[in-house]
C-alpha positions in Angstrom: -0.1 -0.1 0.0 1.3 3.5 -0.9 2.3 5.9 1.8 -0.2 8.8 2.5 0.3 12.0 0.9 2.3 14.7 3.1 0.4 17.5 4.6 0.4 20.8 2.4 1.7 22.5 5.8 4.6 20.0 6.1 7.7 21.9 5.2 10.2 18.9 5.7 11.8 19.9 2.4 13.2 23.0 3.5 15.8 21.5 5.5 15.9 17.8 4.1 18.8 15.8 3.6 17.9 13.9 0.3 20.0 10.8 -1.0 20.2 10.4 -4.7 19.9 7.0 -6.0 21.0 6.1 -9.3 19.2 2.5 -9.5 21.3 1.1 -12.0 24.5 1.3 -9.9 23.2 1.3 -6.3 22.6 -2.8 -5.7 21.6 -5.5 -7.9 18.9 -7.9 -6.4 18.4 -10.4 -9.0 22.0 -11.3 -9.8 21.7 -9.9 -13.3 24.4 -7.2 -13.1 22.1 -4.4 -13.2 21.0 -2.6 -9.9 17.2 -2.8 -9.4 14.6 -1.7 -7.0 14.9 -5.1 -5.0 18.4 -4.1 -4.4 17.1 -0.7 -3.0 14.5 -2.4 -1.0 17.2 -4.6 0.7 19.4 -1.7 1.8 16.6 0.8 3.0 17.9 0.0 6.5 21.4 1.4 5.4 19.7 4.6 4.2 17.7 4.7 7.5 20.9 4.5 9.5 22.7 6.9 7.5 19.9 9.3 8.5 18.7 10.5 5.4 15.1 12.2 5.1 14.2 11.4 1.4 15.7 9.5 -1.4 15.5 10.9 -5.1 15.4 8.3 -7.8 16.8 8.9 -11.1 14.5 7.5 -13.9 13.1 4.0 -13.4 10.8 4.1 -16.3 10.6 1.8 -19.4 13.5 3.1 -21.4 16.0 1.9 -24.0 18.6 3.0 -21.7 20.4 5.1 -24.7 21.0 7.8 -22.0 21.0 6.2 -18.7 17.1 6.2 -18.5 16.8 9.8 -19.4 15.1 8.4 -22.8 11.8 7.6 -21.4 9.5 5.2 -23.3 6.6 5.0 -20.9 6.3 7.0 -17.6 3.9 4.8 -15.9 6.0 1.7 -16.3 9.0 0.5 -14.5 11.6 -0.8 -16.9 12.0 -4.5 -16.4 15.6 -4.0 -15.6 14.6 -2.5 -12.4 11.5 -4.2 -11.3 7.7 -3.7 -11.9 5.4 -1.1 -10.8 4.6 -3.3 -7.7 8.0 -3.2 -6.6 8.2 0.6 -6.7 4.9 0.9 -4.7 6.3 -1.7 -2.3 9.8 0.5 -2.1 7.8 3.7 -1.5 5.8 2.0 1.3 8.5 0.5 2.9 10.5 3.7 2.8 7.9 5.7 4.3 7.6 3.0 7.1 11.3 4.0 8.0 10.8 7.8 7.9 12.2 8.1 4.2 10.3 10.0 1.8 10.5 9.3 -2.0 11.2 11.6 -5.0 10.9 10.5 -8.5 12.5 12.0 -11.5 10.3 13.3 -14.4 11.7 14.0 -17.7 9.6 16.6 -19.7 11.7 18.0 -22.4 11.7 15.0 -24.6 10.9 11.3 -24.7 12.5 8.1 -26.2 12.3 7.5 -30.0 10.5 4.2 -28.9 7.8 5.9 -27.0 4.4 5.5 -28.7 3.7 9.0 -29.4 7.0 9.4 -31.4 6.4 6.2 -33.2 3.1 7.2 -34.2 4.4 10.5 -35.4 7.0 8.7 -37.7 4.2 6.6 -39.2 1.9 9.5 -39.5 3.8 11.6 -42.0 4.2 15.2 -42.5 1.4 17.6 -41.5 -0.2 15.1 -39.2 -1.8 15.8 -35.6 0.7 13.2 -34.3 3.6 15.2 -35.6 2.3 18.4 -33.8 3.4 16.8 -30.4 7.0 17.0 -31.6 9.0 19.7 -33.5 8.9 18.4 -37.1 9.9 20.7 -39.6 11.0 20.8 -43.2 14.6 21.5 -44.1 16.4 24.2 -45.7 18.3 24.2 -49.0 16.9 23.5 -52.6 15.7 19.9 -51.3 15.5 20.4 -47.6 18.9 18.8 -47.2 19.8 21.4 -44.4 18.6 21.2 -40.8 16.1 23.7 -39.9 18.3 25.9 -37.9 21.4 25.7 -36.0 20.6 25.2 -32.6 23.4 24.0 -30.3 23.2 20.6 -28.7 23.1 20.1 -24.8 25.3 17.3 -25.7 28.0 17.5 -28.6 26.7 16.9 -32.2 23.6 17.8 -34.2 20.2 18.7 -32.9 18.3 17.9 -35.8 17.8 14.1 -37.6 16.1 13.8 -40.9 13.5 11.1 -41.3 12.9 9.2 -44.6 10.2 11.2 -45.7 12.2 14.4 -45.7 11.0 16.3 -42.5 13.4 16.9 -39.7 12.9 16.7 -35.9 14.4 18.5 -33.0 16.4 16.6 -30.3 18.4 18.8 -27.9 20.1 15.5 -26.5 20.7 12.5 -28.6 18.7 11.6 -31.7 16.8 9.0 -29.6 15.4 11.6 -27.4 13.0 13.8 -29.7 11.6 17.0 -27.8 8.1 17.5 -27.1 6.1 20.6 -28.3 5.1 22.2 -25.1 3.1 24.4 -27.1 0.6 21.6 -27.5 -2.3 21.1 -24.9 -2.0 17.1 -25.0 1.7 17.4 -24.2 0.8 19.6 -21.0 -2.2 17.1 -20.2 -0.2 14.2 -20.4 2.4 15.2 -18.0 -0.2 16.4 -15.6 -1.8 13.0 -15.6 1.6 11.6 -15.1 2.2 13.8 -12.1 -0.9 12.7 -10.3 -0.3 8.9 -11.3 2.9 9.3 -9.1 1.7 11.4 -6.5 -1.1 9.1 -6.1 1.3 6.2 -5.6 2.7 8.0 -2.5 5.9 9.7 -3.7 6.6 13.1 -1.7 8.1 15.0 -4.6 9.3 15.2 -8.2 12.6 16.3 -9.7 12.4 18.0 -13.0 15.1 17.1 -15.4 16.3 20.0 -17.6 13.5 22.1 -16.2 14.3 25.5 -18.2 14.1 23.8 -21.6 10.8 22.8 -22.3 9.3 26.0 -24.0 11.1 26.8 -27.5 10.6 30.2 -29.4 7.7 29.2 -31.9 9.5 30.3 -34.8 12.7 28.2 -34.1 14.8 31.3 -34.9 18.6 30.9 -35.6 21.0 30.8 -32.6 23.0 33.9 -31.7 25.4 33.5 -28.9 25.0 36.0 -26.2 21.7 37.3 -27.6 18.7 37.3 -25.5 16.2 35.8 -25.2 17.7 32.6 -25.7 15.5 30.5 -28.2 15.2 27.4 -26.1 16.3 28.2 -22.7 14.4 30.0 -20.1 11.4 31.1 -22.3 8.9 32.9 -20.6 6.1 30.7 -21.3 7.6 27.9 -19.3 6.3 29.4 -16.0 2.7 28.8 -17.0 3.7 25.3 -17.1 5.2 25.1 -13.4 2.1 27.2 -12.2 -0.2 24.5 -13.5 2.1 21.8 -12.0 2.2 23.4 -8.6 -1.5 23.4 -8.2 -1.4 19.7 -8.7 1.5 19.2 -6.2 -0.5 21.1 -3.8 -3.4 19.0 -4.1 -1.2 16.0 -2.8 1.3 18.0 -0.4 4.0 17.3 -3.0 7.2 19.3 -3.5 9.2 20.0 -6.7 13.0 20.4 -7.3 14.0 21.7 -10.8 17.2 21.1 -12.6 17.7 24.7 -13.6 21.2 25.7 -15.1 20.9 29.5 -15.4 23.8 32.3 -14.8 21.1 35.0 -14.2 20.1 35.0 -10.7 16.8 37.0 -11.1 15.5 35.0 -13.6 16.6 31.7 -11.5 14.7 33.0 -8.6 11.5 33.1 -11.0 11.4 29.4 -10.9 10.9 29.6 -7.2 8.2 31.9 -7.0 5.5 30.7 -4.4 3.3 29.4 -7.0 6.0 27.6 -9.1 8.8 25.3 -8.1 9.5 24.6 -4.3 13.5 24.4 -4.8 16.0 24.1 -7.6 19.5 22.7 -7.6 22.3 25.1 -6.7 24.7 23.9 -9.6 26.9 27.2 -9.1 28.0 25.7 -5.8 28.7 22.3 -7.2 30.9 23.7 -10.0 32.8 26.0 -7.4 36.5 25.3 -7.0 37.7 24.7 -3.6 38.7 28.4 -2.9 37.7 30.3 -0.1 36.8 33.6 -1.5 34.9 31.9 -4.4 33.1 29.7 -2.0 32.0 32.6 0.1 30.6 34.5 -2.8 28.8 31.6 -4.0 27.2 31.0 -0.9 26.3 34.8 -0.8 24.9 34.7 -4.0 22.9 31.7 -3.5 21.2 33.1 -0.4 20.5 36.4 -2.1 18.8 35.0 -5.0 16.8 32.7 -2.8 15.7 35.5 -0.3 13.6 37.4 -2.4 11.0 34.5 -3.0 11.2 33.1 0.3 13.0 29.7 -1.1 15.4 27.7 0.8 18.6 27.0 -0.8 19.9 23.4 -1.9 23.5 22.5 -1.7 25.1 19.6 -3.4 28.6 18.7 -4.1 28.1 15.8 -6.9 25.4 14.1 -8.8 25.2 11.4 -11.7 26.4 13.9 -14.1 29.6 15.4 -12.6 33.0 14.1 -11.5 32.9 12.6 -8.1 34.2 15.2 -5.5 37.1 13.4 -4.0 38.6 13.4 -7.6 37.7 16.8 -8.5 38.8 18.4 -5.3 42.2 16.5 -5.8 42.8 18.4 -9.0 44.8 21.5 -10.0 41.6 23.0 -11.1 38.9 21.9 -8.5 35.8 23.5 -10.2 33.8 21.5 -12.5 33.0 22.5 -16.2 31.6 20.1 -18.7 33.5 21.5 -21.5 36.8 21.1 -19.5 36.4 17.3 -19.1 39.2 15.1 -20.6 40.9 11.9 -20.1 44.0 11.5 -17.8 43.6 14.6 -15.6 45.8 13.7 -12.6 44.3 13.9 -9.1 45.6 13.9 -5.7 43.2 11.4 -3.9 44.6 12.0 -0.5 44.4 15.7 -0.8 40.6 15.3 -2.5 39.4 13.1 0.3 40.5 15.7 3.1 38.7 18.3 1.0 35.8 16.2 0.6 35.3 15.5 4.2 35.6 19.2 5.1 33.4 20.2 2.3 30.6 17.6 3.8 30.5 19.6 7.0 30.5 22.9 5.1 27.5 21.8 3.0 25.6 20.3 5.9 26.1 23.3 8.1 24.7 25.8 5.4 21.0 26.9 5.4 18.7 25.0 3.5 18.5 21.3 2.1 21.5 19.0 1.0 21.5 16.2 -1.7 24.1 13.6 -1.4 24.8 11.5 -4.3 25.2 7.7 -3.7 28.8 6.7 -3.0 29.8 10.2 -1.8 29.2 9.0 1.7 31.9 6.4 1.0 34.4 8.9 -0.4 34.2 7.1 -3.8 36.5 8.6 -6.3 35.9 8.6 -10.0 36.5 5.6 -11.9 38.7 4.9 -15.0 36.2 3.2 -17.5 38.1 1.2 -20.3 37.3 2.7 -23.7 35.4 -0.5 -24.9 32.9 -0.4 -21.6 31.8 3.2 -22.0 28.2 3.6 -22.3 27.6 7.2 -22.1 26.4 9.1 -25.3 28.2 12.5 -24.3 31.7 10.1 -24.9 30.5 9.1 -28.2 28.9 12.5 -29.5 32.1 14.2 -28.5 33.8 11.9 -30.9 35.6 10.3 -28.0 37.3 13.2 -26.4 34.8 13.9 -23.5 35.1 10.7 -21.0 31.5 10.9 -20.4 29.8 10.3 -17.1 30.2 6.6 -16.4 32.9 7.2 -14.0 30.5 8.6 -11.5 28.2 5.7 -12.0 30.1 2.8 -11.1 28.3 0.2 -9.0 28.9 0.6 -5.3 30.8 -1.6 -3.2 28.9 -3.2 -0.3 31.2 -6.0 1.0 34.7 -5.9 0.7 35.4 -9.8 0.5 32.4 -10.6 -1.6 32.3 -11.2 -5.4 31.6 -7.5 -7.1 32.2 -6.1 -3.5 28.6 -7.4 -2.6 26.8 -5.5 -5.5 24.8 -8.3 -6.8 24.9 -12.2 -6.2 25.4 -13.1 -9.8 26.8 -11.5 -13.1 29.6 -8.8 -13.2 28.1 -5.2 -13.0 27.1 -3.2 -15.8 30.0 -1.3 -15.3 33.5 -2.6 -14.3 34.5 -1.8 -10.6 38.1 -0.5 -9.9 40.4 -3.4 -8.5 41.1 -1.2 -5.2 37.5 -0.4 -4.2 37.5 -3.1 -1.3 38.8 -0.3 1.1 35.6 1.8 0.3 33.0 -1.0 1.0 30.5 -0.2 3.5 31.1 -3.4 5.6 34.7 -1.8 6.4 33.6 1.7 6.8 30.9 0.9 9.0 33.1 -0.1 11.8 36.0 2.4 11.1 35.6 5.6 13.4 37.7 7.5 10.8 35.7 6.4 7.6 34.1 9.1 5.3 30.7 6.8 6.0 31.1 7.4 10.0 31.9 11.1 9.4 28.6 11.3 7.4 26.5 9.0 9.9 27.7 11.3 12.7 27.2 14.7 11.0 23.4 13.7 9.8 22.9 12.6 13.5 24.1 15.8 14.8 22.1 17.6 12.1 19.0 16.2 13.5 19.6 16.7 16.9 21.4 19.9 17.4 19.4 23.2 17.0 20.7 25.4 14.5 20.9 23.3 11.5 18.8 23.3 8.6 16.6 26.2 7.2 17.3 29.6 8.7 19.9 32.5 9.0 23.6 32.5 9.1 26.2 35.0 9.9 29.7 35.2 8.7 32.1 35.6 11.4 35.7 37.4 11.2 38.5 34.9 10.3 41.9 34.6 9.1 42.4 34.7 5.1 41.3 31.7 3.6 39.3 30.7 6.4 35.4 30.5 6.2 33.5 30.8 9.6 30.1 31.4 10.3 27.4 31.0 12.9 24.1 29.5 12.7 21.3 30.0 15.6 21.5 28.4 19.1 25.5 28.9 19.1 26.3 26.6 16.3 29.7 27.5 14.7 31.2 25.9 11.2 34.8 26.9 10.3 36.5 25.5 7.3 40.3 26.3 6.7 41.2 26.6 2.9 44.2 28.8 3.8 47.2 26.2 3.5 48.4 26.4 7.1 46.8 26.1 10.4 44.1 28.6 12.0 43.1 29.3 15.3 39.6 28.3 16.2 37.1 31.0 17.4 35.9 30.7 21.4 33.8 27.8 21.9 32.6 25.7 24.7 32.6 22.3 22.8 33.6 20.6 19.5 31.1 18.8 18.1 32.6 17.2 14.9 35.8 17.5 12.9 36.6 16.5 9.5 40.3 15.6 10.6 42.4 15.9 13.9 43.3 19.4 15.2 47.1 20.0 15.5 49.1 19.7 18.7 48.4 23.3 19.5 44.5 22.9 19.0 44.7 24.5 15.7 42.6 23.7 12.7 44.7 22.0 9.7 44.5 23.1 6.1 41.5 21.6 4.3 39.6 20.6 7.6 36.4 21.8 9.0 34.8 21.7 12.3 31.4 22.3 14.2 31.5 23.9 17.1 29.1 24.8 20.0 30.0 28.4 21.0 
């Protein structure tokens, strides 16, 4: 039986710790090498012990998995690789019994080319009502041999594909992911029905993929770099869509988190107005390098852009699309940029781990909600995938330049001495696990007081127990150059040393938690963070 809907007055999401599950790589219950819902259900006690408030699942729908499940063939069907709809309902219910809410992923910009709608559009031909659900256009040139416009892809490569009858269709991602026409009322009705379908099964929230891309300029004009408005990002019409969605969420006490990549803070905040989305991911913080001034500036900017609309900030260090934190923070350039990804970039993993531990305490002490990508609590580094095992389309569409995202999607290690590190009982995992990952296994870290897992479990326990954490005000404190120090309410202090030298701690009564040991003089070493009670 599905969990009961949340109360509309329940603001749990404003300071929640939400764990991101990439089902394919979390745990394999049936032994076929692919993670599944049975694997997640078996490890729900682990998530409860970790202390998270909710779990966000990347797409588990029927999909050819050309783009890791973000090519959806049916939003109401669980892909057989992961289980069944009944399995999903049991998972939602069992998680709720442990106090864990469920957030599902909706992909509204596009569908799979195997979706019934797109198959019907191909069969119906030019000028048909079926094609109006997508962006089909005649080509340019004497015989229509050129694409309708020059829009850049969200991946590398072309954004238009020609079909045998001569028309072209738009896909901002891969050709297997045709974009929907959100000016068509049937597209809106369908997605509103899908939202109700999942809310009625007890989910607490919905994460919206590529949330700023849905609406396109009706004329599909040529793209001009730096010219506003952008023809397919952040069109004004998109806000009508989310106002309609918010009304549905309010019926069920549900929440939204949007994937909104926008450099303009004012336009970003529009998505978080009281009648639109509840929260949106904070990608500027995720991409920020490990530098005190830039981190402080990003934190200030984030809080400032959320303040006018009264929305809580979200904080995230990593997700299924970006380089793992331990590896990124161990590089000379510790920021993140899709365009800068390259093979063979060296990383000091010891340095990256120290910084990742400190960053965990920084992130969990900031006001708002926090997202933890699976494996971050284990300190997993980015894995090197053999070229013949890479599956991510970002790699192939870049002509092999981009290493892709598979390195952060490697199946988790659960048991050091078991085959495949306890990921599953049978076949080898769909992506190869590094040979040295036994040291990261859950069973080893669970009993190690110095492990990354112990740090996260302790931090989440304190975050629940100590007043001052979560949503609410923060105040910067005077600190040495390269040191971030701020106060929350009830005497809670957080200090992070990025200076390269030991730093004195402010006056305090008690040390609550440290990401590493203090030095012999009681000073905070470089790349270390502490929580204090003043």
